[in-house]
N, C-alpha and C positions, 0 to 999 in steps of 0.2 A: 686335592692332591691326587686323592683315589683314580682319577682317568690320567691324571700328568703319569702317574707310576704303570698304570695298563699302557701307556702309549710307548712310556720309556721303555717298558719291557719285552712289548712288543718290535719296539726298534732295537733290541739289544738281540733280539732273536733269530729276526733276519739278516741282521749283518753281521753275526757270528757265525750261522748254521753251518755254512759251506766249510766251516774248517773244522769245526767241534760243536756238534750236537749237544751232548751230554753239558759242556762247557757253556753253551749257549743258554739253554735250559736251567741252568745252577745259577749263571748268574742274572737271566732274565726273571729268576725267583727272586731272588734276593733283591735287585732293582724295585719289584712290586713290593715286598715283604716291607721295604724300607719306610716309601713314599705313601704305604696302604693300610700298614698295620700295625698297631701301638709296641714300640721298641719293644718291654717290657716283656710281651708275650709272643714275638717273633722268633726266638730260639726255639721256644715250646711248641710254635705253630709248625716249624719246623723239622723237630723232631717227631712228633705226632705224625706226619705226615710219612715218615720213613719208616716210622715201628709196627708196620702194618705187618704182620710174619706173612700173607700170603704176598705182599708187596717185594717182601724179600728173597721169597722160596722164586718166585717171576723171573727178577733180576738175576740168581745164581744160573736158573733154567734156561735163558736166552743169553746165558755166556756160551754156553753150550750148541748153541746151533750152529754155529760158524765153525765150531772144531770138528763136527761130524762132516762139514762137507771137504775139511781141508785133510780130512785122515782118507776119506774117500779117494781124494786127488793124489793125494801121496799113494796110497795103494795100487793107482792104475785101473779103477776098477770102473771109473766112467764112459769111455771109449769102446770098450767092448759089450756096454750096455746099449750103449748109442746103435753100433754093428748090429746088433742085433734085434732090434725094433724092425717091425713091418715095414713093408710100402716103401715108395721111391722117393727121390727127392723132394718132394713137395711136401709128403708125410714127414722126412730128415727135418726139413724147417721149421714144422709146426712143433715136433716132439723132442727134439735134442735140445733147444732152449728153455720148451716145458719143462724137461726134466731135471736139467741143470738148475733151474729155477727152485728147485725144492731145498738148493744148496744155499742158503742166502748169504752172502760174503759180499759186503760195498765192492761194487765193480765186477761183479761175479760175472755177466755177460762175457767177460772175457775168458771166461772156462768155455765156454762152447763156442766163440767164434772161430779157434783154431778148426774145427771139426767140420764146423760151418763152411769153411773156404774150402776145405778137402772136397767136400761135397759138390762146392760148385754152382753155376750156373747167378743169371740176373745180375745185374748191375752191383756194384759195390756198396750205393745207398739203398738199394732192394734186399739186401744180404743184412745190412745195420738194420734196418729197421724190421726186417721179423726178428733178429735177433730179440731186438728189445722188447716187440710188442709180446713175442710168445713166451719169453722165459718168465715174466710178471704173470701169464692166466691162471696155472695153479694155484697160485698162491693167493687167489682170492677166495680158494678155502681151504688149503693146505692146514689144517690145525696148528703146524707147528712155527706158523709164520709170525716173525716178531713184533710186525704191524697189528697183525687181527689179536695177536694174545693180547697185547697192551691196549690196543682199541676199547676191546669185548673188557677186557678187567675197569677198564674208565669210565666204560657203560653201566657197570656192577651185573655184568653178563658171563656166563661159561663159555666160553670160546666155539662149545658144541651146540649151545644153545642156540647161535648168530651163524653156522655154517649153511645151514638149508635154505636161509636167504639169502648167501653169498653167491650158492650153483647156478642162479639162473644169469645169475652176471657171468660167471665164468663162460658158461656154454652161449651166452653174446657176444662175449667177446673173442671167444677161438672162432664161431663163424665170421664176424667182423674181418678179422685175420685173414682164414680163407679167403674171403670174396675181395680182398684189399691186399692183399699182401704176398698171395703165396701163387696169384699165375706166373712168374716169370721163370717157377722154377721147375722145369718139365725134364720127363724120362726117369731111370733109374738112376740112385743114388750108387756111389764108385763104390769099392769095397773097402772096408774099415777090418783094422785088426780085432776080431770077433772074440777067439778065442773059445773057452767051453762054455756050456750051459750053465756052470756055474758061475760064469764071469756077469752073467744076464741077472741069477737070481740074486744073488748076495746085495749088492746094492739097493734093488728094491727092496729086502729082506730090512736093511739097515733104515731104510727111509721110512718104511711103515711100522715098524718095531714101537717107533716113537709114538705116534699118535695112537696105534691100539692099546698099546698099555697105559697111556695115560686116560683113555676111555673105559679101560675096563679097571682102574682103579678106582677113577671117583667113583663109580657106580660098584662096586664091590667091596670096597676098602674104608672102612671110617677113620680117615686121617683129619688130624688137626686142622691143618687147611687144604683146601682142595688144590691150591698150587704147589701143593708135596707131589700130585702125581704127576706133574707135567716136568716137575725136575727130576723125579727117579726113572721116571721113561724118558727124557732126554740123556738121563746119565747111562744107562742102559743100550740106548742108541748108540751111544758116542764109545764105551766099552766094545760094542760087539765090531765097531766100525776099526778098532786101533786091533782088536785079534786078527780083523781079516787080511791085514797088510800092514801093521805100523810095528818097531817096534817098541816096546815101554819106554826103552830108553830114549827115544826119538820125542816122545809126547812135550817132556819141557820146551824143545825146539820149537814142536808143532802149536802148544800154546803161547811161547813166545811171539812165533810169527802172525798165528791169527789176532793175537789181542782183544781176546774175547771179552776184558772187563770194559772194551768201548762199548759194547752192546747191553752188558750188565747195565753200566752208569747212563747211557741215554732213558731206560726204563724208569732209575731211580729218579732222573732228571725230570721226566714225565709227572709221577705221581707227587713230586717235589714243588712243581710248578703249579700243580691243582690245589695242592693241602694250602699254596698261599694265596693262591686264586679265591677256594673257598673263605678263608677268613679276613681277606682284603677288605667286603663287604660288597665288591662289585656281582655276585649271586641277584641281591635285592634289587640294587639300580639297574641291572639288564632287564629282569622281569618287570619295573616299571615301566622301560619303552618302547615296549611290543613290538618286538623288532620283528621284521618279514622271512618268514623261517626259509623262505627256498633263496630267499637273496646270501643269508647268513651261511645257509648251507652250500650254496652252487660259488657264491661270489669270492665268499672268507675261505673255502676250501682250495678252491682252485687257484687263488692268491698268495694263500700260503704254501702250496704245493710246488708251485712253480717260483716262489721265491727264495725258497729252503733247499729243493730239490729231494727233501728228508718227508715220507709220508708222516711218521711218527712227529715231527715238529707239527704238520697242521692237523695229525687228529688230537694232539695236545692243546691247542689253541680251539680248535673250532668246537669240540664235543663240549667243554665246560660252558662255552657261551652257549650253544644251544639249550645245555640243561639247566641252566644261570635263566634263561629267557623261558622255558617251557616246562620247567621243573621234571622231566622224563623222558624218554627217549622210545618207540615202539623198536620192536625188530626189525623191520622193514622200514625206518626210520633211519637206523643205524646202518646200514645197508647201503641206504642212498647217501649218506654223508659220508660213507667210506669211499663207495665207489668216486664222489667228487674231488676227498683229497688225493686218490690217486692217481686220476686225469691231472693235476697239476703235477704232482711227482713225477710222473708218465714222461711230461711233454718238458721238465726245465731241465736250462742246460746245466744244471748243477747236478743233475741225475748221472752218476758214476757209468749206469750202466749206457747210456745213449753216447756219453761221451766215449765211452772205452770203445762200444763197437762201431761208431763211424773211425775213429782211428785206427783200428786193428782192420779193417776192409778195406782202409783208405780213401774213404766218403768224405763230402766235406759236413760238418754238423749241419749246418741248413738243408743239403739236400736230404739228407736221412731225416728232417724233423717234417720236412714236406711230409714226407712218403707216410709219416705217422699221422697228419691230419686229418685224411677223409674219415680212417676208420676212428678216432678219437671224438671227431663232430659227431657223428652217428652213435656214440657212445652219451657224449655229452646230451644232447636230444633224450634217449632215453630215461638218463639219469633227471634231466630237467623233468621230462612229463610224469615218471614215479616220484619226485619229488611234489609236484604239485598236485599231484591226487594221493600220498598217503603221510607225508607231513602234515 
């Protein structure tokens, strides 16, 4: 019954993730628990999975991340920031989505798409592909990325510990994007609404306050749980974003529109699934199977990312399986697994950034997807090589 419960839970996750990722994880956890955990102990297992103060602090923290982006957008800070970025049209197509990518909102590529259309150049599918690719490059190592925060916690690591191993992948992805996607965008960028130098400095101050304060608190202050540092840091960043251009009377509307509880519930769902998974007996069964590590990481990571269009869903399934089979994961191993799930997520037709970018640019989804294939194939080859050497 354990294997049946696991298979059915994955089916629930794959089938429902496109509509509600946290709902899919919660229901998948329940299905697995009912079929693989003694009924008398299941409620206790679920409560224990969610009783970790660190998990609760992180759940509250990640709910603040989309609100920071919404506050900066509401205050009109982002276009002046892009207008004052140095360089011409090619630089604009690389840096505009990358900067907007630090505001992790579902389908957030729609924030940078209008500016890229004004910058112009290339075919519609070329503009859409550049928007999708570069939007996610800085999130490889941005310490306030929701997927990275959750993945590091699942692996039992602090996000700052895994960051150095993520930077080479970000550099490679930036180089591949420049080589494969930026050639059509020649010449200077057109004039945008630049405003004063303050309108360039302030949004960067908001975006950098959270990681800077998080790093300092974790190293200088003895907090009950380290995740409280992340919650305090993101709260400060949100407060600064509100002060910079949003009336406090508008905050309830901002919260309602941003629906931060969806992000918090996703993290709760990830750890709920992990708790039930660990109590189900699957770790011991998987350890005895002697699974091919590279196949689990690349194959299942890509499949889950493609099938769900959500990197968190892929990480929450693949990482526990890996840990069950091998007992632990190295920092390089985590980075390889993370990139494998990312590539599936990037290319998934359920990935909101891909669909909204193509739609806004007036390109077909297939044409945009084809533009992403070449750099993705090279990145996948690098991930496979690193996996063969490091896992």
